[in-house]
VEXLUMBA-808940 format. One record per residue (C-alpha): residue number from 1; residue in one letter; x, y, z. Coordinates in pm, 1 decimal. Layout:
# residues N
k:NUM; r:A; u:X; v:Y; w:Z .
...
***
This chain:
# residues 126
k:1; r:M; u:1300.9; v:8461.4; w:-4246.4 .
k:2; r:I; u:1126.1; v:8123.2; w:-4238.2 .
k:3; r:I; u:762.2; v:8121.4; w:-4337.5 .
k:4; r:P; u:620.3; v:7836.6; w:-4125.4 .
k:5; r:Q; u:495.2; v:7545.2; w:-4332.4 .
k:6; r:H; u:398.6; v:7301.4; w:-4054.3 .
k:7; r:K; u:479.9; v:6975.4; w:-4231.2 .
k:8; r:H; u:475.0; v:6646.1; w:-4041.5 .
k:9; r:L; u:609.2; v:6316.1; w:-4172.7 .
k:10; r:I; u:533.0; v:5993.7; w:-3986.4 .
k:11; r:V; u:710.0; v:5678.7; w:-4105.3 .
k:12; r:R; u:665.4; v:5315.3; w:-4006.0 .
k:13; r:A; u:926.8; v:5078.6; w:-4146.7 .
k:14; r:E; u:984.2; v:4707.8; w:-4100.8 .
k:15; r:C; u:1354.3; v:4656.9; w:-4167.8 .
k:16; r:N; u:1620.5; v:4387.6; w:-4196.2 .
k:17; r:Q; u:1886.7; v:4624.0; w:-4060.3 .
k:18; r:Y; u:1848.7; v:4868.1; w:-3771.8 .
k:19; r:P; u:2049.0; v:5088.9; w:-3538.0 .
k:20; r:R; u:2153.0; v:4850.9; w:-3259.6 .
k:21; r:S; u:2271.0; v:5097.1; w:-2997.2 .
k:22; r:A; u:2192.7; v:5438.3; w:-2856.8 .
k:23; r:A; u:2506.9; v:5570.1; w:-3029.7 .
k:24; r:E; u:2385.2; v:5447.2; w:-3369.7 .
k:25; r:V; u:2042.7; v:5607.7; w:-3313.0 .
k:26; r:E; u:2213.0; v:5934.2; w:-3217.5 .
k:27; r:T; u:2417.2; v:5923.6; w:-3537.9 .
k:28; r:F; u:2104.8; v:5854.5; w:-3743.9 .
k:29; r:L; u:1920.9; v:6150.9; w:-3588.9 .
k:30; r:K; u:2217.0; v:6375.8; w:-3669.9 .
k:31; r:N; u:2210.8; v:6241.8; w:-4027.1 .
k:32; r:I; u:1840.7; v:6327.3; w:-4062.0 .
k:33; r:V; u:1909.7; v:6683.9; w:-3953.9 .
k:34; r:E; u:2208.4; v:6707.4; w:-4188.7 .
k:35; r:V; u:2033.2; v:6573.7; w:-4500.3 .
k:36; r:L; u:1736.1; v:6803.2; w:-4437.8 .
k:37; r:D; u:1976.7; v:7098.0; w:-4399.7 .
k:38; r:M; u:1837.1; v:7186.8; w:-4059.0 .
k:39; r:K; u:2000.5; v:7308.5; w:-3739.2 .
k:40; r:I; u:2017.9; v:7125.2; w:-3404.8 .
k:41; r:L; u:1912.1; v:7330.7; w:-3104.0 .
k:42; r:N; u:1930.0; v:7053.2; w:-2845.0 .
k:43; r:G; u:2022.8; v:6687.1; w:-2841.1 .
k:44; r:P; u:2004.9; v:6430.6; w:-2972.1 .
k:45; r:H; u:1881.2; v:6262.7; w:-2655.1 .
k:46; r:V; u:1876.1; v:5885.0; w:-2685.5 .
k:47; r:S; u:1808.1; v:5601.7; w:-2443.2 .
k:48; r:Y; u:1790.4; v:5225.7; w:-2471.8 .
k:49; r:V; u:1484.3; v:5055.6; w:-2324.4 .
k:50; r:D; u:1558.5; v:4706.8; w:-2189.9 .
k:51; r:Q; u:1202.7; v:4600.4; w:-2113.7 .
k:52; r:E; u:1078.1; v:4274.4; w:-2261.8 .
k:53; r:G; u:839.3; v:4342.8; w:-2548.3 .
k:54; r:N; u:959.6; v:4701.9; w:-2577.4 .
k:55; r:R; u:1336.8; v:4657.7; w:-2621.8 .
k:56; r:G; u:1508.7; v:4910.1; w:-2840.4 .
k:57; r:A; u:1635.1; v:5262.0; w:-2864.9 .
k:58; r:T; u:1435.7; v:5580.5; w:-2866.8 .
k:59; r:G; u:1560.1; v:5928.5; w:-2936.6 .
k:60; r:V; u:1469.7; v:6285.1; w:-3015.6 .
k:61; r:V; u:1653.6; v:6587.7; w:-3144.6 .
k:62; r:V; u:1518.2; v:6940.7; w:-3115.5 .
k:63; r:I; u:1576.3; v:7132.1; w:-3436.2 .
k:64; r:E; u:1546.7; v:7499.8; w:-3512.5 .
k:65; r:T; u:1211.3; v:7438.5; w:-3679.7 .
k:66; r:S; u:1070.2; v:7168.9; w:-3443.2 .
k:67; r:H; u:1183.2; v:6807.2; w:-3386.0 .
k:68; r:C; u:1283.1; v:6465.7; w:-3519.6 .
k:69; r:A; u:1218.8; v:6146.8; w:-3324.7 .
k:70; r:I; u:1288.6; v:5778.1; w:-3377.0 .
k:71; r:H; u:1178.9; v:5463.0; w:-3199.6 .
k:72; r:V; u:1342.8; v:5128.5; w:-3275.8 .
k:73; r:W; u:1204.6; v:4795.4; w:-3158.8 .
k:74; r:D; u:1473.5; v:4529.8; w:-3192.5 .
k:75; r:E; u:1276.9; v:4221.2; w:-3081.8 .
k:76; r:P; u:1040.0; v:4170.3; w:-3378.5 .
k:77; r:D; u:1166.0; v:4023.2; w:-3702.9 .
k:78; r:P; u:1186.3; v:4224.4; w:-3919.0 .
k:79; r:K; u:1278.8; v:4507.6; w:-3682.6 .
k:80; r:L; u:1034.3; v:4795.3; w:-3641.4 .
k:81; r:I; u:1149.0; v:5154.2; w:-3686.9 .
k:82; r:Q; u:916.8; v:5451.1; w:-3651.7 .
k:83; r:I; u:1030.0; v:5801.8; w:-3737.7 .
k:84; r:D; u:858.4; v:6132.3; w:-3678.6 .
k:85; r:V; u:976.3; v:6456.2; w:-3843.4 .
k:86; r:Y; u:787.2; v:6776.9; w:-3778.3 .
k:87; r:T; u:914.1; v:7105.3; w:-3916.2 .
k:88; r:C; u:807.4; v:7453.5; w:-4003.5 .
k:89; r:G; u:1074.8; v:7448.4; w:-4275.4 .
k:90; r:N; u:1099.4; v:7266.3; w:-4606.6 .
k:91; r:L; u:1055.0; v:6890.0; w:-4594.1 .
k:92; r:D; u:1099.1; v:6651.9; w:-4885.4 .
k:93; r:P; u:975.5; v:6310.4; w:-4762.4 .
k:94; r:H; u:1185.3; v:6131.2; w:-5025.8 .
k:95; r:V; u:1499.8; v:6241.9; w:-4843.3 .
k:96; r:I; u:1386.9; v:6047.1; w:-4536.5 .
k:97; r:F; u:1267.3; v:5748.2; w:-4742.1 .
k:98; r:D; u:1605.4; v:5731.2; w:-4918.2 .
k:99; r:L; u:1792.4; v:5752.5; w:-4588.0 .
k:100; r:I; u:1588.2; v:5461.8; w:-4450.3 .
k:101; r:K; u:1635.7; v:5255.8; w:-4768.6 .
k:102; r:D; u:2012.2; v:5320.4; w:-4771.5 .
k:103; r:R; u:2062.9; v:5230.8; w:-4405.5 .
k:104; r:F; u:1802.7; v:4979.7; w:-4295.5 .
k:105; r:D; u:1695.7; v:4757.3; w:-4588.5 .
k:106; r:P; u:1320.5; v:4797.9; w:-4534.5 .
k:107; r:V; u:1081.3; v:4521.3; w:-4636.2 .
k:108; r:K; u:780.5; v:4745.3; w:-4570.0 .
k:109; r:L; u:768.9; v:5124.1; w:-4561.5 .
k:110; r:E; u:452.5; v:5317.4; w:-4477.6 .
k:111; r:H; u:402.4; v:5685.7; w:-4414.7 .
k:112; r:K; u:162.8; v:5969.9; w:-4353.5 .
k:113; r:Y; u:261.7; v:6318.1; w:-4463.5 .
k:114; r:L; u:53.4; v:6592.1; w:-4308.8 .
k:115; r:D; u:7.7; v:6963.9; w:-4351.7 .
k:116; r:R; u:-64.3; v:7092.6; w:-4002.0 .
k:117; r:E; u:-101.2; v:7460.4; w:-4095.2 .
k:118; r:H; u:-474.9; v:7484.8; w:-4021.8 .
k:119; r:N; u:-603.7; v:7127.9; w:-4013.2 .
k:120; r:L; u:-449.6; v:6784.0; w:-4037.2 .
k:121; r:V; u:-455.2; v:6751.8; w:-4414.4 .
k:122; r:E; u:-278.7; v:6452.6; w:-4568.2 .
k:123; r:I; u:-41.0; v:6544.6; w:-4849.7 .
k:124; r:P; u:14.1; v:6290.7; w:-5127.2 .
k:125; r:V; u:377.4; v:6201.0; w:-5187.3 .
k:126; r:E; u:455.9; v:6146.3; w:-5553.4 .
***
């Protein structure tokens, strides 16, 4: 039985590398689920937006304990990647940070890690 923990990680990363296609974003979402040892219930669902100023891929995967989402803007330099992981299960933010560092060569990585159990309480990441 899972005891809900309601953890929410929001990441903003400016990166030299990035997933260039919907297929690459889909693979990355599956990798997030795999490294977090979670289970996919639906998806990933990914689309490419070809609108000037907003070009890039966006995707979401529904997991057993909530969701993971990613938005990639491929026009700015460096590229902008934003990731959202919300789960009622265990969540080690360093797993996501390492995945981003290994894949996308970030030049700037920012995050907010929240406990959403009763209020929106920011959790320090050591």
